[in-house]
A tleap script that builds the chain and sets N, CA, C and O, in Angstrom:
source leaprc.protein.ff14SB
mol = sequence {
  NMET HIE ALA LEU ILE VAL THR TYR PRO LYS
  PRO ALA ALA ALA GLN ALA PHE LYS THR TYR
  TYR ARG ASP THR HIE ILE PRO LEU ALA ILE
  LYS LEU PRO GLY LEU LEU ARG TYR GLU TYR
  ALA TYR PRO ASP ALA LEU GLY ALA GLU GLN
  PRO PRO PHE PHE CYS ILE TRP LYS GLY TYR
  PHE GLU ASN GLU GLN ALA MET GLN ALA ALA
  LEU ALA SER ALA GLU GLY LYS ALA LEU ALA
  GLU ASP VAL PRO ASN TYR SER PRO SER GLY
  ALA LYS LEU SER HIE ALA GLU ILE GLY GLY
  GLY GLN CPRO
}
set mol.1.N position { -12.590 5.544 -10.867 }
set mol.1.CA position { -11.900 5.263 -9.633 }
set mol.1.C position { -10.403 5.190 -9.938 }
set mol.1.O position { -9.991 4.824 -11.038 }
set mol.2.N position { -9.617 5.543 -8.950 }
set mol.2.CA position { -8.167 5.574 -9.114 }
set mol.2.C position { -7.520 4.834 -7.943 }
set mol.2.O position { -7.979 4.939 -6.805 }
set mol.3.N position { -6.464 4.094 -8.225 }
set mol.3.CA position { -5.803 3.311 -7.182 }
set mol.3.C position { -4.364 3.755 -6.974 }
set mol.3.O position { -3.628 4.007 -7.928 }
set mol.4.N position { -3.986 3.842 -5.722 }
set mol.4.CA position { -2.594 3.976 -5.315 }
set mol.4.C position { -2.132 2.561 -5.022 }
set mol.4.O position { -2.771 1.844 -4.251 }
set mol.5.N position { -1.030 2.154 -5.629 }
set mol.5.CA position { -0.517 0.792 -5.482 }
set mol.5.C position { 0.861 0.872 -4.852 }
set mol.5.O position { 1.747 1.555 -5.366 }
set mol.6.N position { 1.042 0.171 -3.732 }
set mol.6.CA position { 2.314 0.185 -3.019 }
set mol.6.C position { 2.809 -1.257 -2.910 }
set mol.6.O position { 2.078 -2.141 -2.464 }
set mol.7.N position { 4.053 -1.483 -3.320 }
set mol.7.CA position { 4.648 -2.814 -3.192 }
set mol.7.C position { 5.900 -2.723 -2.328 }
set mol.7.O position { 6.598 -1.709 -2.314 }
set mol.8.N position { 6.163 -3.805 -1.612 }
set mol.8.CA position { 7.282 -3.866 -0.684 }
set mol.8.C position { 8.172 -5.057 -0.996 }
set mol.8.O position { 7.676 -6.135 -1.324 }
set mol.9.N position { 9.491 -4.869 -0.896 }
set mol.9.CA position { 10.407 -6.003 -1.080 }
set mol.9.C position { 10.346 -6.931 0.133 }
set mol.9.O position { 9.855 -6.554 1.197 }
set mol.10.N position { 10.847 -8.133 -0.046 }
set mol.10.CA position { 10.849 -9.099 1.053 }
set mol.10.C position { 11.747 -8.585 2.186 }
set mol.10.O position { 12.912 -8.259 1.956 }
set mol.11.N position { 11.208 -8.514 3.406 }
set mol.11.CA position { 11.993 -8.043 4.541 }
set mol.11.C position { 12.814 -9.168 5.164 }
set mol.11.O position { 12.568 -10.345 4.902 }
set mol.12.N position { 13.775 -8.802 5.977 }
set mol.12.CA position { 14.582 -9.798 6.696 }
set mol.12.C position { 13.727 -10.535 7.728 }
set mol.12.O position { 13.903 -11.734 7.945 }
set mol.13.N position { 12.803 -9.814 8.361 }
set mol.13.CA position { 11.947 -10.404 9.396 }
set mol.13.C position { 10.487 -10.275 8.947 }
set mol.13.O position { 9.822 -9.279 9.232 }
set mol.14.N position { 10.010 -11.288 8.251 }
set mol.14.CA position { 8.670 -11.237 7.656 }
set mol.14.C position { 7.565 -11.076 8.705 }
set mol.14.O position { 6.648 -10.278 8.508 }
set mol.15.N position { 7.635 -11.810 9.797 }
set mol.15.CA position { 6.559 -11.726 10.786 }
set mol.15.C position { 6.548 -10.368 11.479 }
set mol.15.O position { 5.477 -9.836 11.768 }
set mol.16.N position { 7.714 -9.802 11.748 }
set mol.16.CA position { 7.776 -8.466 12.352 }
set mol.16.C position { 7.159 -7.439 11.405 }
set mol.16.O position { 6.428 -6.551 11.843 }
set mol.17.N position { 7.450 -7.556 10.113 }
set mol.17.CA position { 6.849 -6.673 9.109 }
set mol.17.C position { 5.327 -6.778 9.191 }
set mol.17.O position { 4.635 -5.767 9.311 }
set mol.18.N position { 4.812 -8.009 9.126 }
set mol.18.CA position { 3.361 -8.213 9.101 }
set mol.18.C position { 2.677 -7.651 10.346 }
set mol.18.O position { 1.613 -7.041 10.251 }
set mol.19.N position { 3.286 -7.858 11.508 }
set mol.19.CA position { 2.693 -7.368 12.754 }
set mol.19.C position { 2.674 -5.845 12.789 }
set mol.19.O position { 1.645 -5.245 13.099 }
set mol.20.N position { 3.799 -5.220 12.475 }
set mol.20.CA position { 3.864 -3.755 12.477 }
set mol.20.C position { 2.921 -3.184 11.428 }
set mol.20.O position { 2.204 -2.218 11.689 }
set mol.21.N position { 2.923 -3.776 10.260 }
set mol.21.CA position { 2.082 -3.299 9.159 }
set mol.21.C position { 0.614 -3.316 9.560 }
set mol.21.O position { -0.094 -2.327 9.374 }
set mol.22.N position { 0.161 -4.425 10.105 }
set mol.22.CA position { -1.242 -4.591 10.493 }
set mol.22.C position { -1.613 -3.688 11.675 }
set mol.22.O position { -2.660 -3.039 11.660 }
set mol.23.N position { -0.751 -3.649 12.696 }
set mol.23.CA position { -1.108 -2.975 13.940 }
set mol.23.C position { -0.795 -1.481 13.966 }
set mol.23.O position { -1.429 -0.735 14.711 }
set mol.24.N position { 0.165 -1.037 13.168 }
set mol.24.CA position { 0.589 0.363 13.225 }
set mol.24.C position { 0.407 1.101 11.903 }
set mol.24.O position { -0.175 2.186 11.872 }
set mol.25.N position { 0.900 0.519 10.810 }
set mol.25.CA position { 0.878 1.251 9.542 }
set mol.25.C position { -0.521 1.334 8.930 }
set mol.25.O position { -0.925 2.407 8.481 }
set mol.26.N position { -1.252 0.257 8.902 }
set mol.26.CA position { -2.597 0.273 8.321 }
set mol.26.C position { -3.499 1.271 9.060 }
set mol.26.O position { -4.237 2.002 8.400 }
set mol.27.N position { -3.475 1.335 10.406 }
set mol.27.CA position { -4.276 2.368 11.076 }
set mol.27.C position { -3.909 3.795 10.651 }
set mol.27.O position { -4.767 4.677 10.668 }
set mol.28.N position { -2.656 4.033 10.272 }
set mol.28.CA position { -2.274 5.342 9.724 }
set mol.28.C position { -2.838 5.507 8.310 }
set mol.28.O position { -3.328 6.580 7.956 }
set mol.29.N position { -2.768 4.462 7.516 }
set mol.29.CA position { -3.217 4.523 6.123 }
set mol.29.C position { -4.707 4.815 6.012 }
set mol.29.O position { -5.124 5.550 5.116 }
set mol.30.N position { -5.505 4.261 6.894 }
set mol.30.CA position { -6.952 4.454 6.773 }
set mol.30.C position { -7.374 5.878 7.137 }
set mol.30.O position { -8.539 6.239 6.973 }
set mol.31.N position { -6.442 6.679 7.626 }
set mol.31.CA position { -6.717 8.092 7.909 }
set mol.31.C position { -6.508 8.982 6.682 }
set mol.31.O position { -6.777 10.181 6.746 }
set mol.32.N position { -6.032 8.416 5.564 }
set mol.32.CA position { -5.812 9.226 4.366 }
set mol.32.C position { -7.124 9.871 3.928 }
set mol.32.O position { -8.125 9.177 3.748 }
set mol.33.N position { -7.125 11.188 3.756 }
set mol.33.CA position { -8.352 11.843 3.307 }
set mol.33.C position { -8.774 11.334 1.922 }
set mol.33.O position { -7.949 11.203 1.018 }
set mol.34.N position { -10.053 11.056 1.777 }
set mol.34.CA position { -10.580 10.631 0.484 }
set mol.34.C position { -10.423 9.154 0.181 }
set mol.34.O position { -10.866 8.698 -0.873 }
set mol.35.N position { -9.801 8.386 1.081 }
set mol.35.CA position { -9.643 6.940 0.848 }
set mol.35.C position { -11.012 6.282 0.908 }
set mol.35.O position { -11.706 6.372 1.921 }
set mol.36.N position { -11.403 5.619 -0.180 }
set mol.36.CA position { -12.713 4.976 -0.254 }
set mol.36.C position { -12.681 3.551 0.276 }
set mol.36.O position { -13.610 3.109 0.953 }
set mol.37.N position { -11.621 2.846 -0.031 }
set mol.37.CA position { -11.421 1.489 0.483 }
set mol.37.C position { -9.977 1.105 0.230 }
set mol.37.O position { -9.261 1.778 -0.512 }
set mol.38.N position { -9.561 0.019 0.854 }
set mol.38.CA position { -8.184 -0.449 0.682 }
set mol.38.C position { -8.160 -1.956 0.809 }
set mol.38.O position { -9.101 -2.583 1.296 }
set mol.39.N position { -7.055 -2.515 0.355 }
set mol.39.CA position { -6.822 -3.955 0.502 }
set mol.39.C position { -5.317 -4.187 0.499 }
set mol.39.O position { -4.558 -3.424 -0.098 }
set mol.40.N position { -4.906 -5.239 1.168 }
set mol.40.CA position { -3.495 -5.614 1.111 }
set mol.40.C position { -3.382 -7.128 1.122 }
set mol.40.O position { -4.286 -7.834 1.569 }
set mol.41.N position { -2.245 -7.614 0.617 }
set mol.41.CA position { -2.046 -9.056 0.507 }
set mol.41.C position { -0.562 -9.378 0.503 }
set mol.41.O position { 0.280 -8.539 0.182 }
set mol.42.N position { -0.271 -10.609 0.866 }
set mol.42.CA position { 1.080 -11.168 0.800 }
set mol.42.C position { 1.013 -12.306 -0.212 }
set mol.42.O position { 0.701 -13.438 0.160 }
set mol.43.N position { 1.299 -12.031 -1.478 }
set mol.43.CA position { 1.084 -13.033 -2.527 }
set mol.43.C position { 2.056 -14.210 -2.464 }
set mol.43.O position { 3.207 -14.074 -2.049 }
set mol.44.N position { 1.560 -15.354 -2.882 }
set mol.44.CA position { 2.364 -16.567 -3.031 }
set mol.44.C position { 2.571 -16.831 -4.518 }
set mol.44.O position { 1.814 -16.355 -5.363 }
set mol.45.N position { 3.597 -17.588 -4.813 }
set mol.45.CA position { 3.890 -17.946 -6.204 }
set mol.45.C position { 2.801 -18.864 -6.749 }
set mol.45.O position { 2.281 -19.718 -6.030 }
set mol.46.N position { 2.469 -18.687 -7.997 }
set mol.46.CA position { 1.526 -19.562 -8.669 }
set mol.46.C position { 2.275 -20.625 -9.467 }
set mol.46.O position { 1.711 -21.657 -9.830 }
set mol.47.N position { 3.523 -20.365 -9.727 }
set mol.47.CA position { 4.393 -21.310 -10.419 }
set mol.47.C position { 5.710 -21.388 -9.668 }
set mol.47.O position { 5.757 -21.186 -8.454 }
set mol.48.N position { 6.776 -21.681 -10.392 }
set mol.48.CA position { 8.080 -21.828 -9.766 }
set mol.48.C position { 8.714 -20.494 -9.379 }
set mol.48.O position { 9.518 -20.430 -8.449 }
set mol.49.N position { 8.351 -19.438 -10.089 }
set mol.49.CA position { 8.965 -18.133 -9.845 }
set mol.49.C position { 8.232 -17.377 -8.733 }
set mol.49.O position { 7.004 -17.292 -8.735 }
set mol.50.N position { 8.996 -16.831 -7.788 }
set mol.50.CA position { 8.419 -16.067 -6.686 }
set mol.50.C position { 7.934 -14.695 -7.176 }
set mol.50.O position { 8.503 -14.135 -8.114 }
set mol.51.N position { 6.890 -14.157 -6.545 }
set mol.51.CA position { 6.430 -12.815 -6.909 }
set mol.51.C position { 7.552 -11.800 -6.715 }
set mol.51.O position { 8.434 -12.014 -5.883 }
set mol.52.N position { 7.536 -10.698 -7.466 }
set mol.52.CA position { 8.600 -9.703 -7.357 }
set mol.52.C position { 8.495 -8.817 -6.114 }
set mol.52.O position { 9.329 -7.932 -5.921 }
set mol.53.N position { 7.491 -9.041 -5.275 }
set mol.53.CA position { 7.337 -8.250 -4.056 }
set mol.53.C position { 6.752 -9.129 -2.958 }
set mol.53.O position { 6.138 -10.160 -3.230 }
set mol.54.N position { 6.952 -8.704 -1.709 }
set mol.54.CA position { 6.498 -9.428 -0.526 }
set mol.54.C position { 5.056 -9.077 -0.170 }
set mol.54.O position { 4.264 -9.942 0.206 }
set mol.55.N position { 4.731 -7.792 -0.295 }
set mol.55.CA position { 3.415 -7.291 0.099 }
set mol.55.C position { 2.943 -6.271 -0.931 }
set mol.55.O position { 3.744 -5.536 -1.509 }
set mol.56.N position { 1.637 -6.238 -1.149 }
set mol.56.CA position { 1.040 -5.228 -2.027 }
set mol.56.C position { -0.151 -4.610 -1.305 }
set mol.56.O position { -0.939 -5.305 -0.665 }
set mol.57.N position { -0.265 -3.286 -1.422 }
set mol.57.CA position { -1.384 -2.531 -0.854 }
set mol.57.C position { -2.017 -1.720 -1.966 }
set mol.57.O position { -1.312 -1.127 -2.783 }
set mol.58.N position { -3.348 -1.689 -2.006 }
set mol.58.CA position { -4.066 -0.846 -2.958 }
set mol.58.C position { -5.058 0.001 -2.182 }
set mol.58.O position { -5.861 -0.512 -1.403 }
set mol.59.N position { -4.989 1.300 -2.408 }
set mol.59.CA position { -5.944 2.235 -1.831 }
set mol.59.C position { -6.719 2.881 -2.960 }
set mol.59.O position { -6.133 3.295 -3.960 }
set mol.60.N position { -8.018 2.970 -2.811 }
set mol.60.CA position { -8.885 3.467 -3.874 }
set mol.60.C position { -9.436 4.852 -3.535 }
set mol.60.O position { -9.897 5.110 -2.423 }
set mol.61.N position { -9.370 5.733 -4.539 }
set mol.61.CA position { -9.812 7.106 -4.403 }
set mol.61.C position { -10.770 7.426 -5.553 }
set mol.61.O position { -10.813 6.712 -6.556 }
set mol.62.N position { -11.527 8.495 -5.395 }
set mol.62.CA position { -12.476 8.875 -6.437 }
set mol.62.C position { -11.779 9.155 -7.769 }
set mol.62.O position { -12.280 8.779 -8.829 }
set mol.63.N position { -10.621 9.816 -7.707 }
set mol.63.CA position { -9.884 10.152 -8.920 }
set mol.63.C position { -8.422 10.428 -8.562 }
set mol.63.O position { -8.040 10.385 -7.393 }
set mol.64.N position { -7.619 10.710 -9.578 }
set mol.64.CA position { -6.196 10.947 -9.346 }
set mol.64.C position { -5.966 12.181 -8.473 }
set mol.64.O position { -5.057 12.184 -7.642 }
set mol.65.N position { -6.761 13.207 -8.645 }
set mol.65.CA position { -6.600 14.423 -7.849 }
set mol.65.C position { -6.824 14.140 -6.364 }
set mol.65.O position { -6.096 14.662 -5.520 }
set mol.66.N position { -7.808 13.331 -6.045 }
set mol.66.CA position { -8.064 12.966 -4.652 }
set mol.66.C position { -6.902 12.172 -4.081 }
set mol.66.O position { -6.524 12.369 -2.926 }
set mol.67.N position { -6.327 11.269 -4.885 }
set mol.67.CA position { -5.170 10.496 -4.440 }
set mol.67.C position { -3.981 11.419 -4.181 }
set mol.67.O position { -3.320 11.307 -3.148 }
set mol.68.N position { -3.708 12.332 -5.119 }
set mol.68.CA position { -2.577 13.248 -4.958 }
set mol.68.C position { -2.767 14.135 -3.724 }
set mol.68.O position { -1.811 14.396 -2.995 }
set mol.69.N position { -3.982 14.592 -3.493 }
set mol.69.CA position { -4.266 15.408 -2.309 }
set mol.69.C position { -4.033 14.608 -1.035 }
set mol.69.O position { -3.508 15.139 -0.056 }
set mol.70.N position { -4.416 13.348 -1.038 }
set mol.70.CA position { -4.199 12.494 0.137 }
set mol.70.C position { -2.708 12.324 0.414 }
set mol.70.O position { -2.277 12.395 1.566 }
set mol.71.N position { -1.922 12.101 -0.633 }
set mol.71.CA position { -0.475 11.931 -0.448 }
set mol.71.C position { 0.182 13.210 0.059 }
set mol.71.O position { 1.152 13.146 0.813 }
set mol.72.N position { -0.331 14.364 -0.343 }
set mol.72.CA position { 0.243 15.645 0.061 }
set mol.72.C position { -0.243 16.105 1.438 }
set mol.72.O position { 0.294 17.063 1.994 }
set mol.73.N position { -1.242 15.435 1.984 }
set mol.73.CA position { -1.815 15.828 3.276 }
set mol.73.C position { -0.870 15.489 4.424 }
set mol.73.O position { 0.104 14.758 4.246 }
set mol.74.N position { -1.171 16.027 5.594 }
set mol.74.CA position { -0.387 15.696 6.799 }
set mol.74.C position { -0.428 14.195 7.068 }
set mol.74.O position { 0.570 13.604 7.480 }
set mol.75.N position { -1.589 13.585 6.832 }
set mol.75.CA position { -1.710 12.133 7.037 }
set mol.75.C position { -0.848 11.369 6.043 }
set mol.75.O position { -0.225 10.369 6.398 }
set mol.76.N position { -0.811 11.834 4.806 }
set mol.76.CA position { 0.025 11.191 3.792 }
set mol.76.C position { 1.496 11.302 4.120 }
set mol.76.O position { 2.252 10.349 3.933 }
set mol.77.N position { 1.908 12.458 4.609 }
set mol.77.CA position { 3.312 12.650 4.990 }
set mol.77.C position { 3.676 11.769 6.183 }
set mol.77.O position { 4.757 11.181 6.207 }
set mol.78.N position { 2.785 11.669 7.176 }
set mol.78.CA position { 3.030 10.800 8.328 }
set mol.78.C position { 3.133 9.341 7.892 }
set mol.78.O position { 3.954 8.588 8.415 }
set mol.79.N position { 2.309 8.955 6.947 }
set mol.79.CA position { 2.333 7.589 6.425 }
set mol.79.C position { 3.676 7.292 5.763 }
set mol.79.O position { 4.281 6.250 6.016 }
set mol.80.N position { 4.139 8.206 4.919 }
set mol.80.CA position { 5.428 8.026 4.241 }
set mol.80.C position { 6.584 7.972 5.241 }
set mol.80.O position { 7.514 7.184 5.071 }
set mol.81.N position { 6.527 8.792 6.263 }
set mol.81.CA position { 7.589 8.813 7.277 }
set mol.81.C position { 7.632 7.529 8.090 }
set mol.81.O position { 8.669 7.207 8.671 }
set mol.82.N position { 6.534 6.792 8.143 }
set mol.82.CA position { 6.474 5.556 8.921 }
set mol.82.C position { 7.098 4.364 8.204 }
set mol.82.O position { 7.472 3.391 8.859 }
set mol.83.N position { 7.219 4.410 6.898 }
set mol.83.CA position { 7.684 3.254 6.111 }
set mol.83.C position { 9.020 2.687 6.612 }
set mol.83.O position { 9.116 1.467 6.745 }
set mol.84.N position { 10.055 3.486 6.899 }
set mol.84.CA position { 11.322 2.900 7.357 }
set mol.84.C position { 11.220 2.137 8.680 }
set mol.84.O position { 12.111 1.354 9.011 }
set mol.85.N position { 10.146 2.357 9.434 }
set mol.85.CA position { 9.977 1.658 10.714 }
set mol.85.C position { 9.707 0.167 10.548 }
set mol.85.O position { 9.940 -0.606 11.478 }
set mol.86.N position { 9.225 -0.247 9.390 }
set mol.86.CA position { 8.946 -1.670 9.176 }
set mol.86.C position { 9.527 -2.194 7.865 }
set mol.86.O position { 9.635 -3.406 7.678 }
set mol.87.N position { 9.901 -1.292 6.955 }
set mol.87.CA position { 10.458 -1.704 5.664 }
set mol.87.C position { 11.709 -0.877 5.361 }
set mol.87.O position { 11.648 0.090 4.601 }
set mol.88.N position { 12.847 -1.259 5.958 }
set mol.88.CA position { 14.086 -0.492 5.746 }
set mol.88.C position { 14.475 -0.354 4.271 }
set mol.88.O position { 15.176 0.590 3.905 }
set mol.89.N position { 14.034 -1.274 3.434 }
set mol.89.CA position { 14.338 -1.205 2.002 }
set mol.89.C position { 13.345 -0.332 1.249 }
set mol.89.O position { 13.460 -0.181 0.032 }
set mol.90.N position { 12.367 0.249 1.951 }
set mol.90.CA position { 11.425 1.161 1.336 }
set mol.90.C position { 10.236 0.487 0.696 }
set mol.90.O position { 9.909 -0.663 0.992 }
set mol.91.N position { 9.600 1.225 -0.184 }
set mol.91.CA position { 8.398 0.771 -0.888 }
set mol.91.C position { 8.391 1.433 -2.255 }
set mol.91.O position { 9.003 2.483 -2.452 }
set mol.92.N position { 7.693 0.809 -3.197 }
set mol.92.CA position { 7.525 1.387 -4.534 }
set mol.92.C position { 6.071 1.778 -4.700 }
set mol.92.O position { 5.166 0.981 -4.450 }
set mol.93.N position { 5.856 3.007 -5.123 }
set mol.93.CA position { 4.507 3.511 -5.337 }
set mol.93.C position { 4.227 3.665 -6.824 }
set mol.93.O position { 5.085 4.095 -7.595 }
set mol.94.N position { 3.020 3.310 -7.204 }
set mol.94.CA position { 2.527 3.551 -8.556 }
set mol.94.C position { 1.038 3.856 -8.425 }
set mol.94.O position { 0.473 3.746 -7.337 }
set mol.95.N position { 0.411 4.235 -9.520 }
set mol.95.CA position { -1.023 4.500 -9.476 }
set mol.95.C position { -1.621 4.203 -10.840 }
set mol.95.O position { -0.922 4.166 -11.852 }
set mol.96.N position { -2.930 3.993 -10.842 }
set mol.96.CA position { -3.600 3.632 -12.090 }
set mol.96.C position { -5.080 3.961 -12.018 }
set mol.96.O position { -5.705 3.907 -10.959 }
set mol.97.N position { -5.617 4.302 -13.175 }
set mol.97.CA position { -7.064 4.421 -13.314 }
set mol.97.C position { -7.613 2.990 -13.333 }
set mol.97.O position { -7.065 2.127 -14.018 }
set mol.98.N position { -8.672 2.742 -12.597 }
set mol.98.CA position { -9.214 1.392 -12.488 }
set mol.98.C position { -10.369 1.212 -13.473 }
set mol.98.O position { -11.274 2.042 -13.556 }
set mol.99.N position { -10.312 0.118 -14.205 }
set mol.99.CA position { -11.382 -0.249 -15.123 }
set mol.99.C position { -11.941 -1.601 -14.721 }
set mol.99.O position { -11.462 -2.215 -13.767 }
set mol.100.N position { -12.916 -2.052 -15.416 }
set mol.100.CA position { -13.471 -3.377 -15.164 }
set mol.100.C position { -14.912 -3.312 -14.695 }
set mol.100.O position { -15.558 -2.266 -14.764 }
set mol.101.N position { -15.399 -4.432 -14.221 }
set mol.101.CA position { -16.784 -4.539 -13.765 }
set mol.101.C position { -17.082 -5.947 -13.331 }
set mol.101.O position { -16.167 -6.740 -13.110 }
set mol.102.N position { -18.334 -6.263 -13.208 }
set mol.102.CA position { -18.770 -7.609 -12.801 }
set mol.102.C position { -18.784 -8.521 -14.019 }
set mol.102.O position { -19.150 -8.078 -15.108 }
set mol.103.N position { -18.393 -9.791 -13.862 }
set mol.103.CA position { -18.444 -10.729 -14.993 }
set mol.103.C position { -19.875 -11.097 -15.369 }
set mol.103.O position { -20.088 -11.875 -16.300 }
savepdb mol mol.pdb
quit
């Protein structure tokens, strides 16, 4: 399995970000071809230091090729074009092969 990981910096208007993200951007994201599942979160600090990002999204694909195809698709392009509508500072994308299992 392969994950697309997207992180966002803290926005000026946190609640506006969350509302737009949930109501508009996520419905676009779930249209990505080959997306098996997704998750997103707004992490809190576990200690004194704040997390380096405001929001994190992970989308899971069968493999890296499926992820790359999704990003290159019309849906992927529409998704990327939507980012400035709620995150003027943009987003950082990374990806990783997923390992692990049940404890």
